[in-house]
N, CA, C and O atoms as a GROMACS GRO file, in nm:
protein
  528
    1MET      N    1   0.081  -0.119   0.000
    1MET     CA    2   0.000   0.000   0.000
    1MET      C    3   0.086   0.126   0.000
    1MET      O    4   0.049   0.225  -0.062
    2SER      N    5   0.199   0.124   0.068
    2SER     CA    6   0.284   0.242   0.073
    2SER      C    7   0.350   0.271  -0.061
    2SER      O    8   0.390   0.385  -0.085
    3ALA      N    9   0.362   0.172  -0.150
    3ALA     CA   10   0.420   0.196  -0.282
    3ALA      C   11   0.329   0.283  -0.367
    3ALA      O   12   0.378   0.354  -0.455
    4ALA      N   13   0.198   0.280  -0.343
    4ALA     CA   14   0.105   0.361  -0.420
    4ALA      C   15   0.094   0.503  -0.365
    4ALA      O   16   0.049   0.593  -0.436
    5ALA      N   17   0.134   0.525  -0.241
    5ALA     CA   18   0.118   0.656  -0.178
    5ALA      C   19   0.193   0.768  -0.249
    5ALA      O   20   0.134   0.875  -0.267
    6PRO      N   21   0.319   0.752  -0.291
    6PRO     CA   22   0.387   0.862  -0.355
    6PRO      C   23   0.322   0.906  -0.486
    6PRO      O   24   0.325   1.025  -0.519
    7ALA      N   25   0.264   0.815  -0.561
    7ALA     CA   26   0.202   0.852  -0.688
    7ALA      C   27   0.077   0.935  -0.668
    7ALA      O   28   0.041   1.015  -0.755
    8THR      N   29   0.008   0.918  -0.556
    8THR     CA   30  -0.114   0.994  -0.531
    8THR      C   31  -0.093   1.102  -0.426
    8THR      O   32  -0.191   1.163  -0.383
    9GLY      N   33   0.029   1.128  -0.386
    9GLY     CA   34   0.057   1.225  -0.282
    9GLY      C   35   0.064   1.368  -0.330
    9GLY      O   36   0.117   1.454  -0.260
   10SER      N   37   0.012   1.395  -0.446
   10SER     CA   38   0.014   1.530  -0.500
   10SER      C   39  -0.076   1.623  -0.418
   10SER      O   40  -0.186   1.585  -0.380
   11PRO      N   41  -0.029   1.745  -0.391
   11PRO     CA   42  -0.113   1.840  -0.317
   11PRO      C   43  -0.230   1.892  -0.399
   11PRO      O   44  -0.322   1.952  -0.344
   12VAL      N   45  -0.228   1.870  -0.529
   12VAL     CA   46  -0.338   1.917  -0.615
   12VAL      C   47  -0.436   1.806  -0.649
   12VAL      O   48  -0.521   1.823  -0.736
   13ASP      N   49  -0.423   1.692  -0.581
   13ASP     CA   50  -0.521   1.583  -0.591
   13ASP      C   51  -0.603   1.584  -0.463
   13ASP      O   52  -0.567   1.650  -0.366
   14GLY      N   53  -0.711   1.513  -0.463
   14GLY     CA   54  -0.786   1.497  -0.340
   14GLY      C   55  -0.913   1.579  -0.335
   14GLY      O   56  -0.971   1.615  -0.437
   15VAL      N   57  -0.956   1.607  -0.212
   15VAL     CA   58  -1.085   1.668  -0.186
   15VAL      C   59  -1.098   1.806  -0.251
   15VAL      O   60  -1.202   1.836  -0.310
   16LEU      N   61  -0.996   1.888  -0.242
   16LEU     CA   62  -1.006   2.023  -0.299
   16LEU      C   63  -1.021   2.019  -0.451
   16LEU      O   64  -1.098   2.096  -0.508
   17ALA      N   65  -0.948   1.932  -0.515
   17ALA     CA   66  -0.958   1.922  -0.661
   17ALA      C   67  -1.096   1.870  -0.702
   17ALA      O   68  -1.156   1.920  -0.796
   18VAL      N   69  -1.145   1.769  -0.632
   18VAL     CA   70  -1.278   1.715  -0.662
   18VAL      C   71  -1.384   1.822  -0.637
   18VAL      O   72  -1.476   1.839  -0.717
   19ALA      N   73  -1.372   1.894  -0.525
   19ALA     CA   74  -1.467   2.000  -0.494
   19ALA      C   75  -1.466   2.109  -0.602
   19ALA      O   76  -1.571   2.159  -0.643
   20ALA      N   77  -1.347   2.145  -0.649
   20ALA     CA   78  -1.336   2.248  -0.753
   20ALA      C   79  -1.403   2.201  -0.882
   20ALA      O   80  -1.474   2.277  -0.948
   21ILE      N   81  -1.380   2.076  -0.918
   21ILE     CA   82  -1.437   2.023  -1.043
   21ILE      C   83  -1.590   2.014  -1.032
   21ILE      O   84  -1.661   2.058  -1.123
   22VAL      N   85  -1.639   1.959  -0.923
   22VAL     CA   86  -1.784   1.943  -0.906
   22VAL      C   87  -1.853   2.079  -0.899
   22VAL      O   88  -1.954   2.101  -0.965
   23LEU      N   89  -1.799   2.170  -0.820
   23LEU     CA   90  -1.858   2.303  -0.807
   23LEU      C   91  -1.858   2.376  -0.941
   23LEU      O   92  -1.955   2.442  -0.978
   24SER      N   93  -1.747   2.366  -1.012
   24SER     CA   94  -1.737   2.430  -1.142
   24SER      C   95  -1.842   2.377  -1.239
   24SER      O   96  -1.904   2.454  -1.313
   25LEU      N   97  -1.862   2.247  -1.239
   25LEU     CA   98  -1.963   2.188  -1.328
   25LEU      C   99  -2.105   2.226  -1.287
   25LEU      O  100  -2.192   2.242  -1.372
   26LEU      N  101  -2.129   2.240  -1.157
   26LEU     CA  102  -2.260   2.284  -1.111
   26LEU      C  103  -2.289   2.428  -1.154
   26LEU      O  104  -2.398   2.458  -1.201
   27VAL      N  105  -2.191   2.514  -1.137
   27VAL     CA  106  -2.209   2.654  -1.180
   27VAL      C  107  -2.226   2.661  -1.332
   27VAL      O  108  -2.305   2.741  -1.382
   28ALA      N  109  -2.153   2.577  -1.404
   28ALA     CA  110  -2.168   2.573  -1.550
   28ALA      C  111  -2.310   2.532  -1.588
   28ALA      O  112  -2.368   2.589  -1.681
   29ALA      N  113  -2.366   2.435  -1.518
   29ALA     CA  114  -2.502   2.389  -1.548
   29ALA      C  115  -2.604   2.500  -1.521
   29ALA      O  116  -2.694   2.521  -1.601
   30VAL      N  117  -2.589   2.569  -1.410
   30VAL     CA  118  -2.679   2.681  -1.377
   30VAL      C  119  -2.668   2.790  -1.482
   30VAL      O  120  -2.769   2.844  -1.528
   31ALA      N  121  -2.545   2.822  -1.522
   31ALA     CA  122  -2.525   2.926  -1.622
   31ALA      C  123  -2.578   2.884  -1.759
   31ALA      O  124  -2.632   2.966  -1.832
   32LEU      N  125  -2.564   2.757  -1.792
   32LEU     CA  126  -2.616   2.708  -1.920
   32LEU      C  127  -2.768   2.720  -1.925
   32LEU      O  128  -2.824   2.765  -2.025
   33VAL      N  129  -2.833   2.680  -1.816
   33VAL     CA  130  -2.980   2.693  -1.811
   33VAL      C  131  -3.020   2.840  -1.826
   33VAL      O  132  -3.114   2.872  -1.898
   34ALA      N  133  -2.948   2.928  -1.757
   34ALA     CA  134  -2.979   3.072  -1.767
   34ALA      C  135  -2.958   3.122  -1.909
   34ALA      O  136  -3.039   3.200  -1.960
   35ALA      N  137  -2.851   3.080  -1.973
   35ALA     CA  138  -2.824   3.125  -2.110
   35ALA      C  139  -2.931   3.073  -2.205
   35ALA      O  140  -2.976   3.147  -2.293
   36LEU      N  141  -2.972   2.948  -2.189
   36LEU     CA  142  -3.075   2.892  -2.275
   36LEU      C  143  -3.211   2.960  -2.253
   36LEU      O  144  -3.295   2.962  -2.343
   37ARG      N  145  -3.231   3.013  -2.133
   37ARG     CA  146  -3.356   3.084  -2.102
   37ARG      C  147  -3.344   3.234  -2.130
   37ARG      O  148  -3.432   3.311  -2.093
   38HIS      N  149  -3.234   3.276  -2.194
   38HIS     CA  150  -3.209   3.416  -2.229
   38HIS      C  151  -3.203   3.505  -2.105
   38HIS      O  152  -3.257   3.616  -2.104
   39ARG      N  153  -3.139   3.456  -2.001
   39ARG     CA  154  -3.125   3.529  -1.876
   39ARG      C  155  -2.982   3.579  -1.858
   39ARG      O  156  -2.886   3.512  -1.893
   40ALA      N  157  -2.972   3.697  -1.803
   40ALA     CA  158  -2.841   3.754  -1.771
   40ALA      C  159  -2.783   3.682  -1.649
   40ALA      O  160  -2.856   3.616  -1.576
   41PRO      N  161  -2.653   3.694  -1.628
   41PRO     CA  162  -2.593   3.634  -1.508
   41PRO      C  163  -2.661   3.690  -1.383
   41PRO      O  164  -2.684   3.811  -1.372
   42ASP      N  165  -2.693   3.603  -1.291
   42ASP     CA  166  -2.762   3.646  -1.170
   42ASP      C  167  -2.672   3.627  -1.048
   42ASP      O  168  -2.556   3.586  -1.059
   43ARG      N  169  -2.729   3.657  -0.935
   43ARG     CA  170  -2.654   3.649  -0.809
   43ARG      C  171  -2.605   3.507  -0.781
   43ARG      O  172  -2.496   3.488  -0.727
   44ILE      N  173  -2.685   3.407  -0.817
   44ILE     CA  174  -2.646   3.267  -0.794
   44ILE      C  175  -2.517   3.234  -0.868
   44ILE      O  176  -2.426   3.171  -0.813
   45GLN      N  177  -2.508   3.276  -0.994
   45GLN     CA  178  -2.387   3.250  -1.072
   45GLN      C  179  -2.266   3.320  -1.012
   45GLN      O  180  -2.158   3.263  -1.004
   46LEU      N  181  -2.284   3.446  -0.971
   46LEU     CA  182  -2.172   3.521  -0.914
   46LEU      C  183  -2.128   3.465  -0.780
   46LEU      O  184  -2.009   3.461  -0.749
   47ILE      N  185  -2.225   3.421  -0.698
   47ILE     CA  186  -2.189   3.358  -0.571
   47ILE      C  187  -2.118   3.226  -0.598
   47ILE      O  188  -2.020   3.193  -0.531
   48GLY      N  189  -2.166   3.150  -0.696
   48GLY     CA  190  -2.099   3.025  -0.734
   48GLY      C  191  -1.956   3.049  -0.777
   48GLY      O  192  -1.866   2.974  -0.741
   49LEU      N  193  -1.934   3.155  -0.856
   49LEU     CA  194  -1.797   3.188  -0.898
   49LEU      C  195  -1.711   3.228  -0.778
   49LEU      O  196  -1.593   3.193  -0.773
   50ALA      N  197  -1.768   3.300  -0.683
   50ALA     CA  198  -1.693   3.340  -0.563
   50ALA      C  199  -1.653   3.219  -0.479
   50ALA      O  200  -1.540   3.210  -0.432
   51VAL      N  201  -1.747   3.126  -0.460
   51VAL     CA  202  -1.716   3.005  -0.383
   51VAL      C  203  -1.612   2.921  -0.458
   51VAL      O  204  -1.521   2.866  -0.396
   52LEU      N  205  -1.627   2.912  -0.588
   52LEU     CA  206  -1.528   2.840  -0.669
   52LEU      C  207  -1.390   2.902  -0.653
   52LEU      O  208  -1.290   2.831  -0.640
   53GLU      N  209  -1.384   3.034  -0.654
   53GLU     CA  210  -1.256   3.102  -0.635
   53GLU      C  211  -1.194   3.068  -0.500
   53GLU      O  212  -1.073   3.048  -0.491
   54LEU      N  213  -1.276   3.062  -0.396
   54LEU     CA  214  -1.223   3.026  -0.263
   54LEU      C  215  -1.165   2.885  -0.263
   54LEU      O  216  -1.060   2.861  -0.204
   55VAL      N  217  -1.233   2.793  -0.328
   55VAL     CA  218  -1.182   2.655  -0.336
   55VAL      C  219  -1.051   2.652  -0.415
   55VAL      O  220  -0.957   2.582  -0.377
   56LEU      N  221  -1.046   2.726  -0.524
   56LEU     CA  222  -0.924   2.729  -0.605
   56LEU      C  223  -0.808   2.795  -0.531
   56LEU      O  224  -0.693   2.754  -0.545
   57LEU      N  225  -0.839   2.898  -0.452
   57LEU     CA  226  -0.734   2.959  -0.371
   57LEU      C  227  -0.683   2.862  -0.264
   57LEU      O  228  -0.563   2.858  -0.236
   58ALA      N  229  -0.773   2.784  -0.207
   58ALA     CA  230  -0.731   2.682  -0.110
   58ALA      C  231  -0.642   2.578  -0.178
   58ALA      O  232  -0.544   2.532  -0.119
   59LEU      N  233  -0.675   2.542  -0.301
   59LEU     CA  234  -0.592   2.449  -0.378
   59LEU      C  235  -0.454   2.509  -0.404
   59LEU      O  236  -0.352   2.440  -0.394
   60ALA      N  237  -0.450   2.637  -0.436
   60ALA     CA  238  -0.323   2.706  -0.460
   60ALA      C  239  -0.240   2.713  -0.332
   60ALA      O  240  -0.118   2.700  -0.336
   61VAL      N  241  -0.305   2.735  -0.219
   61VAL     CA  242  -0.234   2.739  -0.090
   61VAL      C  243  -0.178   2.600  -0.059
   61VAL      O  244  -0.064   2.589  -0.011
   62ALA      N  245  -0.256   2.496  -0.084
   62ALA     CA  246  -0.207   2.359  -0.060
   62ALA      C  247  -0.083   2.331  -0.146
   62ALA      O  248   0.013   2.270  -0.099
   63ALA      N  249  -0.086   2.374  -0.270
   63ALA     CA  250   0.030   2.356  -0.358
   63ALA      C  251   0.150   2.437  -0.308
   63ALA      O  252   0.263   2.389  -0.311
   64SER      N  253   0.124   2.558  -0.261
   64SER     CA  254   0.233   2.643  -0.210
   64SER      C  255   0.296   2.584  -0.085
   64SER      O  256   0.418   2.588  -0.068
   65VAL      N  257   0.213   2.528   0.002
   65VAL     CA  258   0.266   2.464   0.124
   65VAL      C  259   0.353   2.344   0.087
   65VAL      O  260   0.459   2.323   0.145
   66ALA      N  261   0.308   2.265  -0.011
   66ALA     CA  262   0.387   2.151  -0.056
   66ALA      C  263   0.519   2.197  -0.117
   66ALA      O  264   0.624   2.136  -0.094
   67LEU      N  265   0.514   2.304  -0.194
   67LEU     CA  266   0.638   2.358  -0.253
   67LEU      C  267   0.732   2.408  -0.145
   67LEU      O  268   0.853   2.386  -0.153
   68ALA      N  269   0.678   2.475  -0.044
   68ALA     CA  270   0.761   2.523   0.066
   68ALA      C  271   0.820   2.407   0.145
   68ALA      O  272   0.927   2.420   0.206
   69GLY      N  273   0.751   2.293   0.145
   69GLY     CA  274   0.800   2.174   0.215
   69GLY      C  275   0.901   2.093   0.135
   69GLY      O  276   0.947   1.990   0.182
   70GLY      N  277   0.935   2.139   0.016
   70GLY     CA  278   1.038   2.072  -0.062
   70GLY      C  279   0.988   1.986  -0.176
   70GLY      O  280   1.068   1.936  -0.255
   71GLU      N  281   0.858   1.969  -0.189
   71GLU     CA  282   0.806   1.892  -0.302
   71GLU      C  283   0.816   1.975  -0.428
   71GLU      O  284   0.814   2.098  -0.423
   72ARG      N  285   0.825   1.908  -0.541
   72ARG     CA  286   0.839   1.978  -0.669
   72ARG      C  287   0.751   1.913  -0.775
   72ARG      O  288   0.741   1.790  -0.781
   73PRO      N  289   0.688   1.995  -0.859
   73PRO     CA  290   0.611   1.939  -0.971
   73PRO      C  291   0.704   1.887  -1.080
   73PRO      O  292   0.820   1.927  -1.088
   74GLY      N  293   0.653   1.798  -1.162
   74GLY     CA  294   0.732   1.743  -1.271
   74GLY      C  295   0.765   1.845  -1.377
   74GLY      O  296   0.875   1.844  -1.434
   75GLU      N  297   0.672   1.935  -1.405
   75GLU     CA  298   0.691   2.042  -1.503
   75GLU      C  299   0.665   2.175  -1.433
   75GLU      O  300   0.553   2.225  -1.438
   76PRO      N  301   0.765   2.234  -1.368
   76PRO     CA  302   0.742   2.354  -1.288
   76PRO      C  303   0.684   2.472  -1.366
   76PRO      O  304   0.592   2.538  -1.319
   77GLY      N  305   0.736   2.498  -1.485
   77GLY     CA  306   0.686   2.611  -1.563
   77GLY      C  307   0.540   2.596  -1.599
   77GLY      O  308   0.460   2.689  -1.581
   78ALA      N  309   0.504   2.480  -1.650
   78ALA     CA  310   0.364   2.453  -1.686
   78ALA      C  311   0.276   2.454  -1.561
   78ALA      O  312   0.165   2.505  -1.564
   79PHE      N  313   0.327   2.397  -1.452
   79PHE     CA  314   0.250   2.393  -1.328
   79PHE      C  315   0.212   2.533  -1.281
   79PHE      O  316   0.096   2.560  -1.252
   80PHE      N  317   0.311   2.622  -1.274
   80PHE     CA  318   0.284   2.757  -1.227
   80PHE      C  319   0.193   2.833  -1.324
   80PHE      O  320   0.109   2.912  -1.282
   81GLY      N  321   0.210   2.809  -1.452
   81GLY     CA  322   0.123   2.871  -1.552
   81GLY      C  323  -0.022   2.828  -1.533
   81GLY      O  324  -0.113   2.911  -1.535
   82TYR      N  325  -0.044   2.698  -1.516
   82TYR     CA  326  -0.179   2.647  -1.494
   82TYR      C  327  -0.236   2.696  -1.360
   82TYR      O  328  -0.354   2.728  -1.352
   83LEU      N  329  -0.152   2.702  -1.258
   83LEU     CA  330  -0.198   2.747  -1.127
   83LEU      C  331  -0.246   2.892  -1.131
   83LEU      O  332  -0.352   2.925  -1.078
   84VAL      N  333  -0.167   2.978  -1.193
   84VAL     CA  334  -0.205   3.120  -1.205
   84VAL      C  335  -0.332   3.134  -1.289
   84VAL      O  336  -0.422   3.209  -1.253
   85THR      N  337  -0.338   3.062  -1.399
   85THR     CA  338  -0.456   3.066  -1.485
   85THR      C  339  -0.579   3.021  -1.409
   85THR      O  340  -0.685   3.083  -1.418
   86LEU      N  341  -0.566   2.914  -1.334
   86LEU     CA  342  -0.677   2.857  -1.259
   86LEU      C  343  -0.734   2.957  -1.160
   86LEU      O  344  -0.856   2.970  -1.147
   87VAL      N  345  -0.647   3.026  -1.090
   87VAL     CA  346  -0.692   3.122  -0.989
   87VAL      C  347  -0.754   3.247  -1.055
   87VAL      O  348  -0.837   3.314  -0.994
   88CYS      N  349  -0.714   3.278  -1.176
   88CYS     CA  350  -0.766   3.397  -1.245
   88CYS      C  351  -0.898   3.372  -1.318
   88CYS      O  352  -0.968   3.468  -1.350
   89LEU      N  353  -0.934   3.248  -1.345
   89LEU     CA  354  -1.053   3.220  -1.426
   89LEU      C  355  -1.185   3.270  -1.364
   89LEU      O  356  -1.258   3.341  -1.433
   90PRO      N  357  -1.219   3.236  -1.240
   90PRO     CA  358  -1.348   3.283  -1.187
   90PRO      C  359  -1.362   3.436  -1.179
   90PRO      O  360  -1.467   3.488  -1.216
   91PRO      N  361  -1.259   3.510  -1.133
   91PRO     CA  362  -1.275   3.655  -1.133
   91PRO      C  363  -1.291   3.712  -1.275
   91PRO      O  364  -1.367   3.806  -1.296
   92LEU      N  365  -1.219   3.654  -1.369
   92LEU     CA  366  -1.232   3.698  -1.508
   92LEU      C  367  -1.374   3.674  -1.559
   92LEU      O  368  -1.432   3.760  -1.624
   93ALA      N  369  -1.428   3.557  -1.528
   93ALA     CA  370  -1.565   3.525  -1.570
   93ALA      C  371  -1.664   3.623  -1.506
   93ALA      O  372  -1.757   3.669  -1.572
   94ALA      N  373  -1.645   3.654  -1.379
   94ALA     CA  374  -1.736   3.746  -1.310
   94ALA      C  375  -1.731   3.885  -1.373
   94ALA      O  376  -1.836   3.947  -1.394
   95VAL      N  377  -1.612   3.934  -1.402
   95VAL     CA  378  -1.598   4.068  -1.462
   95VAL      C  379  -1.662   4.070  -1.601
   95VAL      O  380  -1.738   4.162  -1.633
   96LEU      N  381  -1.631   3.971  -1.682
   96LEU     CA  382  -1.688   3.966  -1.817
   96LEU      C  383  -1.840   3.949  -1.814
   96LEU      O  384  -1.910   4.006  -1.897
   97ALA      N  385  -1.889   3.870  -1.720
   97ALA     CA  386  -2.034   3.850  -1.708
   97ALA      C  387  -2.104   3.979  -1.667
   97ALA      O  388  -2.214   4.008  -1.713
   98ARG      N  389  -2.040   4.056  -1.580
   98ARG     CA  390  -2.099   4.185  -1.538
   98ARG      C  391  -2.094   4.287  -1.652
   98ARG      O  392  -2.182   4.373  -1.662
   99MET      N  393  -1.994   4.276  -1.737
   99MET     CA  394  -1.983   4.367  -1.852
   99MET      C  395  -2.083   4.333  -1.961
   99MET      O  396  -2.117   4.417  -2.043
  100GLU      N  397  -2.130   4.209  -1.961
  100GLU     CA  398  -2.224   4.162  -2.064
  100GLU      C  399  -2.352   4.115  -1.994
  100GLU      O  400  -2.372   3.995  -1.974
  101PRO      N  401  -2.441   4.210  -1.957
  101PRO     CA  402  -2.561   4.173  -1.881
  101PRO      C  403  -2.673   4.117  -1.969
  101PRO      O  404  -2.788   4.161  -1.960
  102THR      N  405  -2.639   4.023  -2.054
  102THR     CA  406  -2.736   3.955  -2.138
  102THR      C  407  -2.715   3.805  -2.120
  102THR      O  408  -2.639   3.762  -2.034
  103ARG      N  409  -2.784   3.727  -2.201
  103ARG     CA  410  -2.764   3.582  -2.192
  103ARG      C  411  -2.621   3.543  -2.223
  103ARG      O  412  -2.574   3.438  -2.180
  104TRP      N  413  -2.551   3.628  -2.299
  104TRP     CA  414  -2.413   3.596  -2.334
  104TRP      C  415  -2.321   3.605  -2.212
  104TRP      O  416  -2.217   3.540  -2.210
  105GLY      N  417  -2.358   3.683  -2.114
  105GLY     CA  418  -2.284   3.684  -1.988
  105GLY      C  419  -2.294   3.549  -1.918
  105GLY      O  420  -2.196   3.499  -1.862
  106SER      N  421  -2.414   3.491  -1.921
  106SER     CA  422  -2.431   3.358  -1.864
  106SER      C  423  -2.353   3.254  -1.944
  106SER      O  424  -2.299   3.158  -1.889
  107ALA      N  425  -2.348   3.274  -2.077
  107ALA     CA  426  -2.271   3.182  -2.161
  107ALA      C  427  -2.121   3.192  -2.128
  107ALA      O  428  -2.050   3.091  -2.132
  108ILE      N  429  -2.075   3.311  -2.097
  108ILE     CA  430  -1.934   3.328  -2.058
  108ILE      C  431  -1.906   3.252  -1.929
  108ILE      O  432  -1.805   3.182  -1.919
  109VAL      N  433  -1.994   3.265  -1.830
  109VAL     CA  434  -1.977   3.194  -1.704
  109VAL      C  435  -1.975   3.044  -1.730
  109VAL      O  436  -1.892   2.971  -1.674
  110CYS      N  437  -2.067   2.997  -1.814
  110CYS     CA  438  -2.072   2.854  -1.846
  110CYS      C  439  -1.941   2.807  -1.910
  110CYS      O  440  -1.886   2.705  -1.872
  111ALA      N  441  -1.893   2.882  -2.006
  111ALA     CA  442  -1.771   2.843  -2.077
  111ALA      C  443  -1.650   2.838  -1.983
  111ALA      O  444  -1.572   2.743  -1.987
  112VAL      N  445  -1.636   2.939  -1.900
  112VAL     CA  446  -1.523   2.942  -1.806
  112VAL      C  447  -1.534   2.827  -1.707
  112VAL      O  448  -1.433   2.766  -1.672
  113CYS      N  449  -1.654   2.798  -1.662
  113CYS     CA  450  -1.672   2.688  -1.566
  113CYS      C  451  -1.653   2.552  -1.631
  113CYS      O  452  -1.627   2.454  -1.560
  114LEU      N  453  -1.665   2.543  -1.761
  114LEU     CA  454  -1.635   2.417  -1.830
  114LEU      C  455  -1.485   2.402  -1.855
  114LEU      O  456  -1.434   2.290  -1.866
  115VAL      N  457  -1.414   2.513  -1.864
  115VAL     CA  458  -1.269   2.510  -1.884
  115VAL      C  459  -1.198   2.478  -1.752
  115VAL      O  460  -1.093   2.414  -1.752
  116THR      N  461  -1.253   2.523  -1.642
  116THR     CA  462  -1.187   2.508  -1.512
  116THR      C  463  -1.153   2.363  -1.477
  116THR      O  464  -1.040   2.338  -1.434
  117PRO      N  465  -1.243   2.265  -1.492
  117PRO     CA  466  -1.204   2.127  -1.460
  117PRO      C  467  -1.089   2.076  -1.548
  117PRO      O  468  -1.006   1.997  -1.502
  118VAL      N  469  -1.085   2.121  -1.672
  118VAL     CA  470  -0.976   2.080  -1.760
  118VAL      C  471  -0.843   2.132  -1.707
  118VAL      O  472  -0.742   2.061  -1.709
  119VAL      N  473  -0.842   2.256  -1.661
  119VAL     CA  474  -0.719   2.315  -1.608
  119VAL      C  475  -0.680   2.245  -1.477
  119VAL      O  476  -0.561   2.226  -1.451
  120VAL      N  477  -0.777   2.208  -1.394
  120VAL     CA  478  -0.746   2.135  -1.270
  120VAL      C  479  -0.678   2.002  -1.303
  120VAL      O  480  -0.577   1.967  -1.243
  121VAL      N  481  -0.734   1.929  -1.398
  121VAL     CA  482  -0.676   1.800  -1.437
  121VAL      C  483  -0.537   1.820  -1.496
  121VAL      O  484  -0.445   1.743  -1.468
  122ARG      N  485  -0.521   1.922  -1.577
  122ARG     CA  486  -0.389   1.951  -1.636
  122ARG      C  487  -0.288   1.986  -1.528
  122ARG      O  488  -0.171   1.946  -1.535
  123LEU      N  489  -0.333   2.060  -1.427
  123LEU     CA  490  -0.247   2.094  -1.314
  123LEU      C  491  -0.200   1.967  -1.243
  123LEU      O  492  -0.083   1.955  -1.207
  124GLN      N  493  -0.291   1.874  -1.224
  124GLN     CA  494  -0.256   1.746  -1.161
  124GLN      C  495  -0.155   1.671  -1.246
  124GLN      O  496  -0.060   1.612  -1.193
  125GLN      N  497  -0.174   1.671  -1.377
  125GLN     CA  498  -0.083   1.599  -1.466
  125GLN      C  499   0.057   1.659  -1.465
  125GLN      O  500   0.155   1.585  -1.470
  126THR      N  501   0.069   1.790  -1.457
  126THR     CA  502   0.203   1.851  -1.456
  126THR      C  503   0.275   1.823  -1.326
  126THR      O  504   0.398   1.821  -1.323
  127TRP      N  505   0.202   1.801  -1.217
  127TRP     CA  506   0.267   1.768  -1.090
  127TRP      C  507   0.321   1.626  -1.093
  127TRP      O  508   0.426   1.598  -1.036
  128GLN      N  509   0.249   1.536  -1.159
  128GLN     CA  510   0.280   1.394  -1.152
  128GLN      C  511   0.380   1.345  -1.255
  128GLN      O  512   0.412   1.226  -1.256
  129VAL      N  513   0.432   1.429  -1.340
  129VAL     CA  514   0.521   1.384  -1.447
  129VAL      C  515   0.644   1.310  -1.392
  129VAL      O  516   0.679   1.203  -1.443
  130LEU      N  517   0.708   1.364  -1.289
  130LEU     CA  518   0.827   1.298  -1.235
  130LEU      C  519   0.794   1.167  -1.165
  130LEU      O  520   0.871   1.071  -1.172
  131GLY      N  521   0.679   1.162  -1.097
  131GLY     CA  522   0.643   1.043  -1.022
  131GLY      C  523   0.589   0.932  -1.110
  131GLY      O  524   0.589   0.815  -1.070
  132GLY      N  525   0.542   0.966  -1.233
  132GLY     CA  526   0.478   0.870  -1.319
  132GLY      C  527   0.571   0.768  -1.370
  132GLY      O  528   0.530   0.679  -1.445
   0.00000   0.00000   0.00000
């Protein structure tokens, strides 16, 4: 059992990553329904983006603590690029959605929330390159 532990010991795996992916997909679903109903982004979408941002910041803190503890990602440049992008996505979606108070604002929220899980998975992959 201990032989499998190092491969899954990534700070960007686990509960925070799953929470970020699930929450992102839930907000995407809400935004998609709003866009299909020709509704502008509402308070629910913006609160969802704020909660998603908090989860992503917690994920970034977990990664920073691991880095401070001496752990290293397999692809440091790509890892930091994905990490910065990940943390910037929800605020960017919120700003763009507020600038576009039509159904297209909801479509923007949906699109960003569909991209977020992909970036989370990519972040996990860049950490695991050396351990793989």
